[in-house]
N, C-alpha and C positions, 0 to 999 in steps of 0.2 A: 714374750710377744709372739703371736702367731704369724706364720708366713705361708705363702703358697709356693709349692715346688711343681713346675709344669714342664712336661715334655711336649714340645710343639710339633707342628707339621703333620697333624693327623686330621683326617676328615671326620666329621661328626654326623649323626643322623638321628632322627626321631622327633618326638613332640615335646614341647615344653609349655607350661602355662605361666604367664607373667603373674607376679605378685600384685596385691592391691596397690593403688596409687599412693605412694609415700606423701606426695605433696597435697593430697586431699585428706589423708588420714590424720596428719599432724594438726591442721586447723580444726578438723572435726572433733578431735579429742578435746581441744580447748572449748569447742561449742557446748560440751556437756556442762560447762559452768553456767550457761545461760538459763538453765531451768532446774527446778527442784525435783523434777520427775526424771524417769529413767530414759536414757538414750542407749539403744542397742546398735552397735556397728558391726557389720560383717565384712569379710575380705580385708581385714586390717593386716598389713604386712608384718611379719615377724622379724623386725630389723632393729638395730641399735637405737636409732632416733626415737622409734615408737616406745621402746622400753624406758628410755629416759623420760619421755613425756608422761607416760603412765606413772612413773615414780613421782614426778612433780605433782600430778593430780592427787595421788594418794597422800602425799605429805600435806596437801591442802584439805584433807579429810573427805575427798571424793571417794565414794564407794566404787571399787573396781572389781568386777567379777569376770573371770575368763570362762565363757560359756562353751567354747570349742577352740581348736588351735588358732582360728583366725577371727573369732567373734568375741566381743566384749560388751558387757552391760555396765554403764556408768551412771552414777546418781550423785548429784551434788546437792543433797537436801540441806546440808550446812556447809559453809566454807570457813576454813581456819582464818582467823583475823590477821595472822602474820602474813608477810609477803612470801612469794615463792622462793624455794631454796636456791641460793645464789650459785653454789658449785654446780648444781644440775643445770640451771639456766645457761651457764657458760659453756656447757658441753654441746648445745644444739643451736641451730640458727633460728628456729621458729619459736623460741621462748617469748619474744615480744608479742606474739599472737595471744598471749594471756591477758594483755592490757585491755583490749576492747571488752571481752566478757566480764572481767573483774570490775571495770568501771561501770558497766551496765548493771552488774549484780550488787556491788557493795560500795562503789563510788571512789575507790582509791586503790593504788598499787604502786610499789617501787620495784623496778626490775633492773638487773645489771646489764651491762653490754653483753650481747649474745656471743656464742661461739660459732661453730660450723666451719665450712670449707674456707681455706685461705686462698681465694682466687682473685683478690683485688678488693677494692673498696666496695662495700655493699651497703648502700644508703638505707637509713631508717627514716629519713626526713619525711618521705611520703606518708608513713604511718602516723607520725605525730602531727603533721599538718592536717590530716583528715580528722584525727581525734580532737584537735583544737577547734576545727570547724563545727564539730558536734557539741562543743561546749566544755571540753576538758581543759584544765590547766596542765601544762607540761614544763617541768623544770629539768634541764639537762645538766648533769654534772660530769666530771671527767670519767666517772666509773658507773653511773647509773642514770635512770630516768624516773622521776617522781611525778606521778599523775594523780589528779583529783577531779571529780565532777559531782556536784550536787545532783544534777539531773542532765542527762544527755538529751539534746533536742535536734530534730531533723534539720538538715541544711542542704544547700545546693553546693556540691563538692565537685571540683574539677581537679583530678590528680595530676601532679606535675610530671609523672611518668607512668607508663603502663606496668606498674609493679604488681606482681602476683600476690605477694604477701601484704603489700599495701592495700590492694583491693579487698583481700580477705579481712584485713583488720577493720577497714571501714564498714564492711558488711556486718561483721560480727558485732560491732558497736551499734550500728544503725537499726538493727531489727527490733531492739527494745527502746530505741529513742522515741521521744514524744514528737509526733508529726511525721512529715514526709521528707525523705532524703533522696536526692538524685546523685549518682556517682558517675561523672563523665570521665572519659579517657581511662575507663576501667579495663583491667586485664580480663581475658575471656577464655583462658586455657581450659582444657577438660577438667582439671582439678578444681579450678575456680567454679566451674559449673556444678561439680559434685557438691561443693560446700553449699552453694545456693539451693540446690535441690533438696539437700538434707535439711537445711534450715526451714524451707517451705514445708517439708513433712512434719516439722516440729511446730508449725503454726505461724511461721513468718510469712510476710507478704512481699515477695521479691518478684519483680517483673523485668524483662529484658535479658534474661539469662542467656549467655552465649553471645551477647553483643557488647559493645563498648560503652553502653549507657544503661546503668541499672537504676531502677526506680523502686524505692522501698517505703512501704507504709508501716510505721512503727506500731507494734502491738504491746499490750500491757504485760503479757507473759507468754512463754513458750511451754509446750507440753511434751509428753513422751513420744518417742518415734523409734522406728526401726529402719535402718538404711544399709544398703550394700554398696560399698565403694567400688568404683570401676578399676580396670586394669591399669597398671603403671605405664603411662605413655613413654617415659624415658627408658624403662627396661625393654619395652618392645623394640624401640629404635636401636638400642644397644645390641639386642639379639639379632636383628636384621643385619647389622654390620658384622657381627661375629660370624654369622652363617656365610656371608659373602666372602670374607677374607680367608676362611678355612675351606672354601669350596664345598660346603656342607648343605645337604637338603634338610631343612628344619621347618617343622610346622609350629607356629606360635598360636596356641589355642586361645580363643576368646580375646583376640587382640584389638577389636574395634577398628577395622581397616579404614573407615571413614575419617578417623582422627589422624591418619598418616598420609594424607594427600600431599602436603608440602614435603614431608620426609621422602615420599616416593619421588618427587621431582628432584630434590637435592641429591639423594643417593643415586638417582637415575643419571645425573651428570657424571657419576663415577662408573657407570655401566651396570649398576645393580638393578635387578628386576625381581619382582615377586608377584604372586597370584593371590587374589582374595577368594576364599571359599567359605561363604557364609560369614561367620564372625572370625574366621581364622585367617592368618597370613601364612602362605607357604613360600618359602625361599628355596628355589631350585638349586641343586648342587652343580659344581663345576662350571660356574658362570665365567665367561671371559670378560674381565673387568677392563674397560677401555673408557678413558675420559671422553665425554661428548663435547666437542668444541662448540663454541657459539658461532653464529653466522660469520662467514668469511674467515674461518679458522681462528677466531679470537679465543684467547684463554678464558675459560669459564670461571665463575666465582661461586662459592658456597658461603653465604653469610648468615649470621644469626639475626633474628628479629622477633618482636612480640608476636604472639598468636594472632592470625594463623600462619605466621612466618616460621622459618626453621628454628627450633628452640636452641638456645645457648647450651643447654645441658647435653645436646647431642653433637656439639662441635668437636669434642675430643674424639668421639667415635668416628666422625667423618674424616678427621685428620689421619687416623689409622687406615681407614678404607682407602683414602687417597694414595697412601704409600704402596698399595697393592693394585692400583689401577694404572694402566699404561697411558701416559700422557702427562700434561701439566695442568695444575689447577691452583687457584688462589683460595685459601681459607681465610675468612674475615670474621673474627670474633669481636663484635662491637661493644659488648657490655663490660667484660671483666678483663683487666689488664694482666692478670696472672694465669688466665685459663690455658694459654698455649705454651707456657714455660716447660711443660713436660716433654715438649718436642725434642729437647736435648737428649732425653732418654731414648727416644725413637731413633735419633741420629746415631747414637751409640750402638744401636742394634742393626744399623745399616741403611736406615731410611735416608732419602735424599730430600732434605727440607731446608729451605732458607727462611729463617725467622726474621722477617723484615723489621718488625717492631713488636711491641707487646700485643698488638691486635691482629697482625697479618702474617701469614706463612704461605710461601710458595712451595708446593709439593710436586716433585717429579717422580713419576712411577713408571714401571713397576720396579721396586727394589726388593731384593732378597733380604729378609730380616733373619737375624741370628739370635739365638737365645742369650740371655744375660745371667750367667750362673753366679756372678758376684753380687747380684741383688739389685732390684728396682724398687725404690721407695714409692709407695702410693701417696701422692700429695693431696688428693681430694677424692671425693666419691667418684666423679665422672672420669677423671684422669686415671684413677685406679682401675676402673672397668676397662678403659681404653688400653691400658698397659697389659691387662689380662688378655684382652683380645689380640694384641700384638704378639704376646708370648705364645698363644695357642696357634698362631699361623707361622711363627718363627721356626727356624731349623735348630734343634737342640734344646737344651735345658735352660729354664729361667727360674729365678727366685724373686718373688714379690714380697716386700716387707710392708709393715704398717697396714695390714689388710683390715684392721678395724675400720679404716675409712671406707673400704668397699662394703663391709658388713653393715655400715650405717644406712646404705641405700639399696643393697641387693641381697635379698634373703637367701641364705645357704647356697650361694651361687656355685660353690665348688661341688656340693652334692648333686645339684640339679644338672650341672654340665657333665658330671661323670656318668649320669644316666644316658646322656647322648653319645658317650664314648670318649670324652676328654680325659686325658691322663693328667690329673691334677690332684695334689695331696695337700691337705692342711697339716702343717707341722707346728707343734706347740713347743715353746721354749720355757 
């Protein structure tokens, strides 16, 4: 198993380009099943979850051609009658997104319970409630989901939560459903918008993109298209936090600054600032990080919320930044009850954190962090990146194990950070 060995306490500098958006690429790979014609996707990140999804598609007889390092041509002229490979499905969280396209295309599918990060309960109810509304039958067993639909038909759907993948599931199924579908309480994150724009390029008729009400007129077939996936929103936020805690001047190229207005406000409460220059974000070096109190000296809060709120996937990074900002702040993770448990590792490195309950942590900064040479396990994608960030600003050497979790969401992050001056080595056992 690979591990990272990091010498912390060094300033970085230079430019880095974020990878393509993981949370857009994975559903768009599934979208290739919706047409017999070719779908070409550019800016597909070279990460573990993408490799697994491509393997799943190939086992279903989808033709996959790598055109360039980040470009793929996919064609599902025929689909294998068997169900998707169970061991592969259990390795990633987004395997359920095969359900909508396969129901629309062939009318049946059996899927196992998915894998992915262990950050607490991650409901799939929203997915199946939406598919049932469109006319699918859903049988839930202890280990799998068995779905059938003679014909999907448009419906007026109101999602029980603003689930990103639940919204994508409903959209993927509805574009070929007969008639009109409305999806209320829909998620509207940049990656959801990417999925909708690509489907429209394939001939779908989706209106309301970027809002919480999507209107879809079903079409009889989708056609070939070519689409470029946007930058990974979460990677940009992680890099902003990394630059701030290491005192580094870093330019994040093609970062789409307008997507980060709430992140700017949240990180701003920790004293982090940056400049927008065209499509780039420039984080200045040697910032004095000071918590910005609320009115009358009240302790401020950073909490996660659906878009356009501060995303849950950046809460782990915010927790690390808070340890390096002078003052006291409350971090409130509302969605996942295991997201903050890696705080114990930060406490072991010298952070002053009170974990109040599974959802809230009080952080008192600034604390000098010290390396952890005995090893830090990476519990999930985002906590893994947050621990890497902490190790880079800590004094001394740290070792991070289970880095396959980080590789699932951050492409060659060690190689790209070394270009900026980070002292990080990947060691294979």
